[in-house]
C-alpha positions as CSV (number, residue, x, y, z in Angstrom):
1,M,39.0,6.4,-52.5
2,H,42.7,6.1,-53.1
3,N,43.1,9.3,-54.5
4,L,40.9,10.8,-52.2
5,C,43.2,9.7,-49.3
6,R,46.2,10.8,-51.1
7,V,44.7,14.3,-51.7
8,A,43.7,14.3,-48.1
9,L,47.5,13.4,-46.9
10,I,48.8,16.1,-49.1
11,A,46.5,18.8,-47.4
12,L,47.6,17.4,-44.1
13,A,51.3,17.9,-44.7
14,F,50.6,21.7,-45.1
15,A,48.0,21.9,-42.6
16,Y,50.6,22.6,-40.1
17,S,53.0,24.6,-41.9
18,G,53.5,26.8,-39.0
19,S,54.2,24.0,-36.5
20,T,57.6,22.3,-37.4
21,S,57.1,19.0,-35.4
22,K,53.6,18.5,-36.7
23,A,54.5,19.4,-40.2
24,A,57.5,17.2,-40.2
25,D,55.4,14.1,-39.0
26,L,52.5,14.7,-41.4
27,Q,55.2,15.2,-44.2
28,K,56.7,11.8,-43.0
29,A,53.1,10.1,-43.1
30,F,52.5,11.5,-46.7
31,E,55.9,10.3,-47.9
32,A,55.5,6.7,-46.5
33,Y,51.9,6.7,-47.9
34,T,52.7,7.5,-51.4
35,A,55.6,5.0,-51.4
36,G,53.1,2.3,-50.3
37,D,54.5,2.1,-46.6
38,Y,51.1,2.4,-45.0
39,A,52.5,1.1,-41.8
40,T,54.9,4.0,-41.3
41,A,52.1,6.5,-42.5
42,L,50.0,4.9,-39.9
43,S,52.5,5.0,-37.1
44,E,53.0,8.7,-37.8
45,L,49.4,9.6,-37.8
46,K,48.1,7.7,-35.0
47,P,49.7,9.4,-32.2
48,L,48.7,12.8,-33.4
49,A,45.1,11.8,-33.9
50,D,45.3,10.1,-30.4
51,Q,46.3,13.8,-28.9
52,G,43.3,15.1,-30.8
53,D,44.8,16.6,-34.0
54,A,41.6,16.7,-36.4
55,S,43.7,16.7,-39.7
56,A,45.3,13.4,-38.6
57,Q,42.2,12.1,-37.3
58,V,40.6,12.4,-40.7
59,G,43.9,10.9,-42.3
60,L,43.6,8.0,-40.0
61,G,39.6,7.6,-40.8
62,L,40.6,7.7,-44.5
63,M,43.2,4.9,-44.2
64,Y,40.5,2.7,-42.1
65,A,37.9,3.5,-44.8
66,N,40.2,2.6,-47.7
67,G,41.9,-0.7,-45.7
68,E,45.4,1.0,-46.3
69,G,47.8,-0.2,-43.5
70,V,44.9,-1.7,-41.7
71,L,41.9,-3.8,-42.1
72,K,39.3,-2.0,-43.8
73,D,37.0,-0.9,-41.0
74,T,34.1,1.5,-41.8
75,T,32.9,1.6,-38.3
76,E,36.5,2.6,-37.3
77,A,36.7,5.3,-39.8
78,V,33.4,6.6,-38.7
79,R,34.8,6.9,-35.3
80,W,37.9,9.0,-36.4
81,Y,35.7,11.1,-38.8
82,R,33.4,11.8,-35.9
83,L,36.3,12.9,-33.7
84,A,37.6,15.4,-36.3
85,A,33.8,16.4,-37.2
86,D,33.0,17.4,-33.5
87,Q,36.1,19.8,-33.6
88,G,34.4,21.4,-36.8
89,Y,36.6,20.2,-39.2
90,P,34.9,20.2,-42.6
91,E,36.4,17.4,-44.4
92,A,35.5,14.9,-41.5
93,Q,32.1,16.7,-41.5
94,H,31.5,15.9,-45.3
95,N,32.9,12.5,-44.9
96,L,30.7,11.6,-42.0
97,G,27.9,12.8,-44.4
98,V,28.9,10.5,-46.8
99,M,29.1,7.5,-44.6
100,Y,25.3,8.3,-43.3
101,R,24.5,8.7,-47.1
102,T,25.6,5.5,-47.9
103,G,25.2,3.3,-44.6
104,E,28.8,2.6,-44.3
105,G,30.1,2.0,-40.7
106,V,26.7,3.7,-39.3
107,L,22.7,3.0,-40.1
108,K,21.8,4.9,-43.3
109,D,20.3,8.1,-42.5
110,D,19.8,10.7,-45.0
111,A,18.7,13.3,-42.6
112,E,21.8,13.0,-40.7
113,A,23.9,13.1,-44.0
114,V,22.3,16.2,-44.9
115,R,23.2,17.6,-41.4
116,W,26.8,16.8,-41.7
117,Y,27.0,18.0,-45.4
118,R,25.5,21.4,-44.2
119,L,27.8,21.9,-41.4
120,A,30.9,21.4,-43.9
121,A,29.1,23.4,-46.7
122,D,28.6,26.3,-44.5
123,Q,32.3,26.3,-44.0
124,G,32.8,26.5,-47.7
125,Y,33.8,22.9,-48.3
126,P,32.8,22.4,-52.2
127,K,32.2,18.7,-52.1
128,A,29.8,19.1,-49.3
129,Q,28.1,22.1,-50.9
130,F,27.7,19.9,-54.3
131,N,26.5,16.9,-52.1
132,L,24.0,19.0,-50.2
133,G,22.9,20.4,-53.7
134,V,22.0,16.8,-54.7
135,M,20.1,16.2,-51.5
136,Y,18.0,19.1,-52.2
137,R,17.6,18.3,-56.0
138,T,16.3,14.6,-54.9
139,G,14.5,15.4,-52.0
140,E,16.5,12.9,-49.7
141,G,16.8,13.8,-46.2
142,V,15.3,17.2,-46.9
143,L,12.3,18.8,-48.6
144,K,13.0,18.8,-52.3
145,D,13.9,22.4,-53.3
146,A,15.2,23.1,-56.9
147,T,16.2,26.9,-55.9
148,E,18.1,25.7,-52.8
149,A,19.7,22.9,-55.0
150,A,20.9,25.4,-57.5
151,R,22.3,27.7,-54.9
152,W,24.6,25.2,-53.4
153,Y,25.5,23.8,-56.9
154,R,26.6,27.5,-57.6
155,L,28.6,27.8,-54.6
156,A,30.5,24.6,-55.2
157,A,30.8,25.4,-59.2
158,D,32.3,28.8,-58.3
159,Q,35.1,26.7,-56.3
160,G,35.8,24.9,-59.4
161,D,33.7,21.6,-58.4
162,A,33.4,19.9,-61.9
163,K,30.2,17.8,-60.7
164,A,28.5,21.0,-59.7
165,Q,29.5,22.7,-62.9
166,I,27.4,20.1,-64.9
167,N,24.5,20.2,-62.6
168,L,24.1,23.9,-62.4
169,G,24.5,24.0,-66.2
170,L,21.8,21.6,-66.4
171,M,19.5,23.6,-64.1
172,Y,19.9,26.4,-66.4
173,A,19.5,24.6,-69.5
174,F,16.1,23.3,-68.3
175,G,15.0,26.3,-66.0
176,Y,14.9,24.1,-63.1
177,G,15.4,26.1,-59.9
178,V,16.6,29.0,-61.9
179,L,15.4,31.0,-64.9
180,K,16.1,29.0,-68.2
181,D,19.3,30.5,-69.9
182,D,21.1,28.9,-72.4
183,V,24.1,31.2,-72.2
184,L,24.6,30.5,-68.8
185,A,24.2,26.6,-69.6
186,H,26.9,27.0,-72.2
187,M,29.1,28.9,-69.9
188,W,29.1,26.3,-67.0
189,A,29.3,23.6,-69.8
190,N,32.6,25.1,-71.2
191,I,33.9,25.7,-67.8
192,G,33.4,22.0,-66.6
193,S,34.7,20.6,-69.9
194,A,38.1,21.9,-68.8
195,N,37.7,19.6,-66.0
196,G,37.5,16.7,-68.5
197,N,33.9,16.2,-67.6
198,E,32.5,14.3,-70.7
199,N,28.8,15.3,-69.7
200,D,29.7,19.0,-70.1
201,A,30.5,18.4,-73.7
202,K,27.1,16.3,-74.1
203,L,25.3,19.3,-72.4
204,R,26.9,21.7,-74.7
205,E,25.9,19.7,-77.8
206,F,22.2,19.2,-76.3
207,V,21.8,23.0,-76.0
208,E,22.9,23.7,-79.3
209,K,20.9,21.0,-81.1
210,R,17.5,21.4,-79.2
211,D,14.7,23.0,-80.8
212,D,11.6,24.8,-79.2
213,A,9.3,21.8,-79.3
214,G,12.0,19.5,-77.9
215,T,12.8,22.0,-75.1
216,S,9.0,21.8,-74.2
217,R,8.9,18.3,-73.9
218,R,11.9,17.7,-72.1
219,S,11.5,20.4,-69.7
220,N,8.3,18.5,-68.3
221,S,10.5,15.9,-67.2
222,T,13.0,18.1,-65.3
223,G,12.1,16.7,-62.0
224,K,13.2,13.3,-62.9
225,S,16.4,13.1,-64.9
226,L,17.6,16.2,-66.4
227,H,18.0,14.5,-69.7
228,G,20.0,11.7,-68.1
229,L,23.0,14.1,-68.0
230,E,22.8,14.8,-64.3
231,L,25.6,13.6,-61.8
232,S,24.8,12.1,-58.6
233,G,26.5,13.0,-55.3
234,L,29.2,11.2,-53.1
């Protein structure tokens, strides 16, 4: 979660480029965070979060989730995520979905995870689109639907999400939720390999080497493992 928190705080620093005072406070929080001065980062974010600033609420939630500058407290992380999520902030909606999916800070509830993922995914948040695709693929919290899984994977993959790219490539390789198409499977494997995902290289090799008989056998098991290359959510 450390890198996730850093990326989030980078985003926060630019979220208010049109508001000088908030941008300055968020920039100070980011600089303190990257220097390991979590106490200062916390002191900059907390007043903004208390004033209802959604981006600061997300940053505060991440720090509680990671135990940086504060004792790790997933219940408190959920509280801050929820405040931002209720304002329609997609990153908070996604993170709240993750908490419901894992049962951290709240009772595990896959249906509620799906609900929050969908709210963020509908706003174009790629991590939520990927995770929603996984839920449709596995049938957790929602009726299993390979076509819908592929649709959400594609939306995330088009935005550069590496996990979505490998899973979409697998869907094309096996004809699961989409028409089988080795060309598109290769394409997504090549795109994903640029993101350093080793499974993309494995997928490309698999598509190149399989024969018709092997394809038939493996296609019968697509509802389970997609040849063991599929990536899970979160």
